[in-house]
C-alpha positions in Angstrom: 91.3 90.5 79.1 88.5 92.0 81.3 89.1 95.2 83.3 86.5 96.1 85.8 85.9 97.5 89.3 85.3 95.0 92.0 82.2 94.0 94.0 82.1 92.8 97.5 82.2 89.1 96.5 85.6 89.7 94.8 87.4 90.3 98.1 88.6 86.7 98.6 89.9 86.6 95.0 91.6 90.0 95.3 93.5 89.8 98.6 96.0 87.1 97.5 97.4 89.7 95.0 98.4 92.0 97.9 101.8 90.5 98.5 104.7 92.2 100.3 106.3 94.6 97.8 109.0 97.2 98.5 107.2 99.8 96.3 103.8 99.2 98.1 105.1 98.7 101.6 102.1 100.5 103.2 99.6 98.2 101.6 99.0 94.7 102.9 95.9 92.4 102.9 95.2 93.4 106.5 95.7 97.1 105.7 93.3 96.8 102.7 90.6 95.0 104.8 90.9 97.6 107.6 90.6 100.6 105.2 87.8 98.9 103.3 85.9 98.7 106.6 86.6 102.4 107.2 85.5 103.4 103.6 89.0 104.7 102.7 89.1 101.8 100.2 85.9 100.7 98.4 85.0 97.9 96.0 84.2 100.4 93.3 87.6 102.1 93.7 89.4 98.7 93.4 90.0 97.4 89.9 91.0 94.0 88.7 92.2 92.5 85.4 91.0 89.0 84.7 90.9 86.6 81.8 87.5 85.3 82.9 85.2 85.1 85.8 86.5 81.7 86.8 90.2 82.5 86.9 92.1 84.4 89.6 92.7 88.2 88.9 96.0 88.8 87.2 96.3 92.5 88.3 94.8 94.7 91.0 94.8 98.5 91.4 93.6 100.3 94.6 92.5 103.9 94.9 92.2 105.7 98.2 89.6 108.3 99.3 88.5 110.1 102.4 85.5 108.3 104.0 83.2 111.3 103.5 84.1 111.8 99.8 82.4 110.4 96.8 85.4 110.3 94.5 88.8 108.6 94.9 91.6 110.9 95.9 94.7 109.0 94.9 96.0 105.7 93.5 97.6 103.9 96.4 99.2 101.0 94.6 98.9 98.3 92.0 100.0 94.7 91.8 100.5 92.1 89.0 100.3 88.3 89.6 103.7 86.6 89.6 102.6 84.4 86.7 102.9 87.5 84.5 106.6 87.0 84.3 108.1 89.4 81.8 108.6 93.1 82.6 107.0 94.1 79.3 103.9 92.0 79.9 103.7 93.2 83.5 103.9 96.9 82.4 101.4 96.4 79.6 98.8 94.7 81.8 99.1 97.3 84.6 99.0 100.2 82.1 95.8 98.7 80.5 94.2 98.3 83.9 95.0 101.8 85.0 93.8 103.2 81.6 90.5 101.3 81.9 90.0 102.6 85.5 90.8 106.2 84.5 88.1 105.9 81.7 85.7 104.5 84.2 86.3 107.4 86.6 86.0 110.0 83.8 82.7 108.5 82.9 81.5 108.9 86.5 82.4 112.6 86.4 85.9 112.6 87.9 87.6 115.6 86.2 91.2 114.3 86.1 92.8 110.9 86.7 93.8 110.7 90.4 97.4 111.1 91.2 99.5 108.1 92.1 101.2 108.5 95.5 104.1 106.2 96.2 105.5 106.1 99.7 109.2 105.3 99.7 112.2 105.2 102.1 114.4 108.2 102.0 117.2 106.3 100.5 115.1 104.4 97.9 117.5 105.1 95.1 120.2 103.1 97.0 117.9 100.1 97.5 117.9 98.0 94.3 114.7 96.1 95.3 112.8 99.3 95.9 114.1 100.9 92.7 113.3 97.8 90.6 109.7 97.5 92.0 109.2 101.2 91.3 110.6 101.3 87.8 108.0 99.1 86.1 105.2 100.8 88.0 106.4 104.3 86.9 106.4 103.1 83.3 102.9 101.6 83.6 101.7 104.8 85.2 103.3 106.9 82.4 101.6 104.8 79.7 98.3 105.3 81.5 98.8 109.1 81.4 100.5 109.8 84.8 103.6 111.2 83.3 104.5 114.1 85.6 106.7 113.3 88.6 107.1 115.2 91.8 109.2 114.0 94.7 108.4 115.3 98.2 110.2 115.0 101.5 108.2 113.6 104.4 108.9 115.0 107.9 107.7 114.0 111.4 107.8 115.7 114.8 107.2 113.9 118.2 107.3 115.4 121.7 110.8 113.9 122.1 112.0 116.4 119.6 111.1 119.2 121.9 108.4 121.9 121.8 109.7 125.2 120.5 109.4 128.2 122.7 108.0 131.5 121.4 110.7 134.0 120.5 108.5 137.1 120.8 109.4 138.3 117.3 105.9 137.6 116.1 102.5 137.4 117.7 99.7 135.1 116.5 96.0 135.7 116.4 92.9 133.8 115.3 91.0 135.3 112.4 87.4 134.1 111.8 87.0 135.8 108.4 87.9 133.5 105.6 88.3 136.4 103.2 91.3 137.7 105.2 93.0 134.3 104.6 92.1 134.3 100.9 93.8 137.7 100.6 97.0 136.7 102.3 97.2 133.3 100.6 96.8 135.1 97.2 99.7 137.3 98.0 101.9 134.4 99.3 101.5 132.6 95.9 103.9 135.2 94.4 107.2 133.5 94.1 106.1 130.4 96.0 108.4 127.3 95.7 105.5 124.9 96.3 104.9 123.3 92.9 101.3 122.4 93.5 100.3 125.9 94.5 102.3 127.5 91.7 100.8 125.1 89.1 97.3 125.9 90.4 97.9 129.6 90.3 99.2 129.4 86.7 96.2 127.4 85.6 93.3 129.1 87.3 94.8 132.4 88.7 96.0 133.3 92.1 92.6 134.4 93.4 90.8 131.2 92.5 93.8 129.1 93.8 93.7 131.0 97.1 90.0 130.4 97.5 90.4 126.7 96.6 93.1 126.3 99.2 91.0 128.0 101.9 88.0 125.8 101.0 90.2 122.6 101.0 91.6 123.2 104.5 88.3 124.3 105.9 86.0 121.7 104.3 88.0 118.7 103.2 90.6 118.4 106.0 89.5 117.4 109.5 91.6 120.0 111.4 89.8 122.7 113.4 89.2 126.0 111.7 89.9 127.6 115.1 93.6 126.5 114.8 94.3 128.9 111.9 96.5 131.8 112.7 97.7 135.1 111.2 101.3 136.0 112.0 102.1 139.6 112.9 104.9 141.8 114.1 104.4 143.2 117.6 103.1 146.5 116.0 100.4 144.6 114.0 102.0 144.2 110.6 100.9 140.9 109.0 103.8 138.8 107.8 102.3 135.4 107.1 99.9 132.7 108.2 99.7 129.1 109.5 97.0 126.6 108.9 97.6 123.6 111.3 95.4 120.7 110.2 94.6 117.0 110.4 94.4 114.4 107.7 92.6 111.0 108.2 95.5 109.6 110.0 97.7 112.3 111.6 97.9 116.0 112.7 99.7 117.8 109.9 101.5 121.1 109.5 99.0 121.9 106.7 99.9 125.2 105.0 102.1 128.1 106.0 103.4 131.1 104.2 105.3 134.3 104.5 104.5 137.4 102.4 107.0 138.1 99.6 108.2 141.4 101.2 108.8 139.7 104.5 110.8 136.7 103.3 114.4 136.2 104.3 113.9 137.2 108.0 113.4 133.8 109.6 109.7 134.2 110.1 109.0 130.8 108.6 110.7 129.3 111.7 108.4 131.3 114.0 105.2 130.2 112.1 106.2 126.6 112.0 106.9 126.7 115.7 103.5 128.1 116.4 101.8 125.5 114.3 103.7 122.8 116.2 102.7 124.3 119.5 99.0 124.5 118.5 98.9 120.9 117.3 100.9 119.6 120.4 99.0 121.6 123.0 95.5 122.2 121.6 95.2 119.0 119.6 97.3 116.8 121.9 99.4 115.5 119.0 101.9 112.8 119.8 103.1 112.8 116.2 102.9 115.6 113.5 103.5 114.9 109.8 104.5 117.3 107.0 105.6 117.2 103.4 107.5 119.6 101.2 108.8 119.4 97.7 112.3 118.1 97.3 113.1 121.4 95.4 111.8 123.6 98.2 115.1 123.8 100.0 114.2 126.7 102.3 111.2 124.9 103.7 113.1 121.6 104.2 115.7 123.6 106.1 113.0 125.1 108.3 111.7 121.7 109.2 115.2 120.6 110.1 115.7 123.6 112.3 112.2 123.1 113.9 113.0 119.6 115.1 111.3 117.7 112.4 112.9 114.5 111.1 112.9 113.5 107.4 111.8 109.9 107.7 110.6 109.1 104.1 109.8 110.4 100.6 106.6 110.6 98.6 106.7 110.3 94.8 103.6 111.8 93.2 102.8 110.9 89.6 100.1 112.9 87.9 98.6 113.7 84.6 100.5 117.0 84.5 
């Protein structure tokens, strides 16, 4: 079996593998072609398994990345040809393809195998077809080194959900100094329920994680730096922050936090409301997206109170 990244001439051979699948509902042949044109998908980020150059590909894996980036950001999905009938063979072929791609990325300087993001309906466990399509993919991903699973709730706000009015409990101000945000993000990491931020702080320290977060939202997301806000009491005491942002597709809540000593007073609702107002008014958002960990119950409750609707889930499989 040959495992390799594709070239432009492989497009016609690859597209037939992109069949409707309940665990890859966001990826179709048309979607792939559109994102290929926009450089979110690229031939070198698409890998195939083939028995020889004359036969059709037996498996296909597609990684996504922002158009301006030189490395893939996440595995979007993978498919195995229907002729590979048994589950064992399907899992083995997909695992070998992912393993080969990970080795290729490592050789090109990618520090860690990209995460696998699976977009699922909120009730996916109650849908046998979705659960079955996901099960063999999870096993293939595990065998390829993506063994750590994190489930996240996906939320959405639209103008029909109503724009929250300021309560007056907090005031918000722009702050041009990145160092101020580094300082407050570092403090917010204490006791955070966000698994990604907590893991990063444990691995590299709170200071470096805070700087990485500021750099990510400033340099890698397409939201405006001028949208960032510090949250203060009327007498000027800082209680938290909000970083409204924008990903390649939608305005997003981004990042918000409340200082440990200020938690439990409902300030998260005020900060989320301000983020929503900024994105709706300054950015003209007709739709705002947000994710939070399934285990982060307080943040999920804040989204519900803030008029956000839980419309789906995201399963993130990573190398740990």
